[in-house]
C-alpha positions in Angstrom: -0.1 0.0 0.0 1.4 3.4 -1.1 2.1 5.9 1.7 0.3 9.3 1.6 2.2 12.4 1.2 2.8 14.5 4.3 0.5 17.5 5.1 2.8 20.5 4.8 2.1 23.6 6.9 3.9 26.9 7.3 3.4 29.9 9.5 3.8 32.9 7.1 3.8 36.6 7.6 6.3 39.0 6.1 6.5 41.0 9.3 8.8 39.7 12.1 8.0 39.6 15.8 4.5 37.8 15.2 5.5 34.5 17.0 6.0 32.6 13.8 8.8 30.6 15.5 6.8 30.1 18.8 3.9 29.0 16.9 5.8 26.5 14.7 7.7 24.9 17.6 4.7 24.5 19.7 2.5 23.4 16.9 4.9 20.8 15.8 5.5 19.4 19.3 1.8 19.4 19.9 1.3 17.3 16.7 4.1 14.9 17.7 2.5 14.5 21.3 -0.6 13.1 19.6 1.5 10.3 18.1 1.8 11.9 14.6 5.3 11.6 12.9 6.4 15.2 12.5 9.2 17.0 10.8 10.1 20.7 11.8 12.0 22.5 9.1 13.8 25.6 10.2 13.9 27.9 7.0 14.5 31.1 9.1 18.2 32.2 8.9 17.9 33.3 12.5 17.6 29.5 13.4 15.8 30.1 16.6 13.5 27.0 16.1 16.8 24.9 15.7 18.2 26.3 18.9 14.9 25.9 20.8 14.6 22.2 19.7 18.1 21.0 19.4 20.0 23.6 21.6 22.4 24.5 18.7 22.7 27.6 16.6 25.5 27.7 13.9 26.8 29.6 10.9 27.9 26.4 9.4 26.4 25.1 6.1 27.0 21.4 6.8 24.0 19.2 7.4 21.5 22.1 7.4 18.7 23.3 5.2 21.3 25.4 3.2 22.7 22.3 1.7 19.2 21.2 0.6 18.4 24.5 -0.9 21.7 25.4 -2.3 23.5 22.2 -3.1 20.7 20.0 -3.8 21.5 17.5 -0.9 18.6 15.1 0.1 16.3 16.3 2.7 16.7 12.9 4.3 20.5 13.5 4.9 20.1 16.5 7.3 17.1 15.3 9.4 18.0 14.9 13.2 16.0 13.2 15.8 14.9 15.2 18.8 14.2 14.7 22.5 10.5 14.8 21.8 9.2 11.4 20.5 7.9 11.5 16.9 9.4 14.8 16.2 12.3 15.3 13.8 14.2 18.4 12.8 15.8 19.8 9.6 18.1 22.4 11.1 18.5 25.9 9.8 21.5 28.1 9.6 22.5 31.7 9.3 24.1 30.7 5.8 20.5 30.8 4.4 20.8 34.6 4.3 22.8 34.1 0.9 20.2 32.0 -0.7 18.6 34.9 -2.9 22.1 35.8 -4.3 23.0 32.2 -5.0 19.7 31.2 -6.7 19.0 34.4 -8.6 19.6 32.8 -12.0 18.7 29.2 -11.3 15.8 27.7 -13.3 13.1 26.2 -11.2 14.4 27.7 -8.0 10.8 28.0 -6.6 10.3 24.3 -6.5 13.5 23.2 -4.7 12.1 22.5 -1.4 9.0 20.8 -2.7 10.9 18.5 -4.8 13.2 17.8 -1.8 10.1 16.9 0.3 8.7 14.7 -2.4 12.0 13.0 -2.8 12.4 11.8 0.8 12.8 8.0 1.0 14.3 7.1 4.4 11.6 9.0 6.3 7.9 9.2 6.2 6.0 12.0 8.1 2.4 12.6 8.7 3.1 16.4 9.1 5.8 18.8 8.1 5.7 22.2 9.9 8.0 25.0 8.5 9.1 28.0 10.3 9.6 30.8 7.8 12.0 33.8 7.4 10.6 37.3 8.4 10.7 38.6 4.8 9.7 37.6 1.2 12.6 36.1 -0.6 13.3 32.9 -2.7 13.2 30.7 0.4 9.8 31.9 1.5 8.6 31.3 -2.1 9.9 27.7 -1.9 7.9 27.3 1.4 4.6 28.6 -0.1 5.2 26.3 -3.1 5.8 23.3 -1.0 2.9 23.9 1.4 -0.5 22.0 1.5 -1.7 25.3 3.2 -0.3 28.0 5.5 -1.4 29.6 8.7 -1.2 33.4 9.1 -0.1 34.6 12.6 -0.9 38.3 13.3 0.3 40.1 16.4 -2.4 42.2 18.0 -0.4 45.5 18.2 -0.4 48.8 16.3 1.4 47.1 13.5 -1.0 44.2 13.0 -1.8 44.7 9.4 1.7 45.7 8.3 2.8 43.6 5.3 -0.7 41.8 4.9 -1.4 43.4 1.6 2.1 42.7 0.2 1.6 39.1 1.3 -1.8 38.9 -0.4 -0.4 40.4 -3.6 2.5 38.0 -3.6 0.2 35.0 -3.0 -2.1 36.2 -5.9 1.1 36.3 -8.2 2.3 32.8 -7.0 -1.1 31.1 -7.4 -1.3 32.6 -10.9 2.2 32.0 -12.0 2.9 28.7 -10.3 -0.6 27.5 -10.9 -0.9 26.1 -7.3 -3.6 26.9 -4.9 -1.6 27.8 -1.7 -4.7 27.7 0.6 -4.8 29.9 3.9 -5.8 27.4 6.6 -6.6 30.2 9.0 -5.4 33.2 10.9 -4.1 33.1 14.4 -4.1 36.1 16.5 -1.0 36.3 18.9 0.4 38.6 21.5 -3.2 39.0 22.9 -2.6 40.7 26.4 -6.3 41.4 27.0 -5.8 45.3 26.8 -8.3 47.5 25.1 -5.9 47.9 22.2 -5.5 44.3 21.6 -9.3 43.6 21.9 -9.7 46.4 19.2 -7.0 44.8 17.0 -8.7 41.3 17.4 -12.0 42.8 16.2 -10.3 44.4 13.2 -8.7 41.2 12.3 -12.0 39.3 12.6 -13.7 42.0 10.5 -11.1 42.0 7.8 -10.7 38.2 7.3 -14.2 37.5 7.9 -15.3 39.5 5.0 -13.2 37.4 2.8 -14.7 34.2 4.4 -11.1 33.0 5.2 -11.4 32.9 8.8 -14.8 32.1 10.3 -14.2 31.2 14.1 -10.4 30.7 14.0 -9.2 34.0 15.5 -11.6 34.2 18.5 -10.7 30.5 19.4 -7.0 30.7 19.0 -6.0 34.2 20.4 -2.7 33.4 22.0 -0.8 35.3 24.5 2.8 34.4 23.7 5.4 37.0 24.2 8.1 37.7 21.4 10.7 35.3 22.7 10.5 31.7 21.9 8.9 29.6 24.6 8.2 25.9 24.6 4.7 25.9 26.2 4.2 22.2 25.6 7.5 21.3 27.5 7.3 23.8 30.4 3.9 25.4 30.6 1.5 22.6 29.8 -1.5 24.1 31.7 -0.9 27.7 30.7 -3.7 29.4 28.5 -1.2 29.7 25.5 -0.5 25.9 25.6 -4.2 25.3 25.8 -4.7 27.4 22.6 -2.0 25.5 20.7 -3.8 22.2 21.7 -6.8 23.5 20.3 -5.1 24.6 17.0 -3.6 21.2 16.7 -7.1 19.5 17.0 -8.5 21.8 14.3 -5.7 21.2 11.9 -5.9 17.3 12.4 -9.6 17.5 11.8 -9.3 19.5 8.5 -6.2 17.9 7.1 -7.4 14.3 6.5 -6.3 12.8 3.2 -4.8 16.1 1.9 -1.6 15.7 0.2 0.8 17.5 -2.2 -0.8 17.5 -5.7 
């Protein structure tokens, strides 16, 4: 019986400081704790997800995502096991900052990561979660091209909508030029501190995405109070409100991703 392809999810926003890494790490750990096999890919040159999960951060290129993207190394070859059962890691590196320059003239550069995922032979995963860079570049385009769907984290601060229009325009171009759907799974509101300002921003987010029919009840259910530094809520704060919100998000994704694969 043929194995199904993994469900590939990324947390995307062109703005930094919206808890993409915090959400990616906790979401991946949460999925793994339900017994699903999960690969966490760190595509952010800052490599905070790699440091959080593996305890390492390096400028080296060896056995990292850099070699997969730039040199065509098999994704299988860089995967590392973690201390969390069912969770594996594809480490990131600061060297990924040079990807745009090195891939500028390469034909088919948008499909490198997708092909690497499809070419895995030594491993099979139910889910692949990708932590993304805080800007639009060739690596982030690779991620969107590889995704079954993406989640948009929005911090409930004065800059909540900064970059959203740019991301929407980029998605429209990619969907047309690459002829792939790149579906938005939902919006996750983060850094919710229950102040008047954050409540107002939350309502604005609900109004904006509700009109498009992209959100429905996701934002109100998954407003997460996660501060800007990376925290492993599943590992240390299992009963805190943020951890409970990530548990709900995991349940939602697992209920909507049945039988979905890369096409």
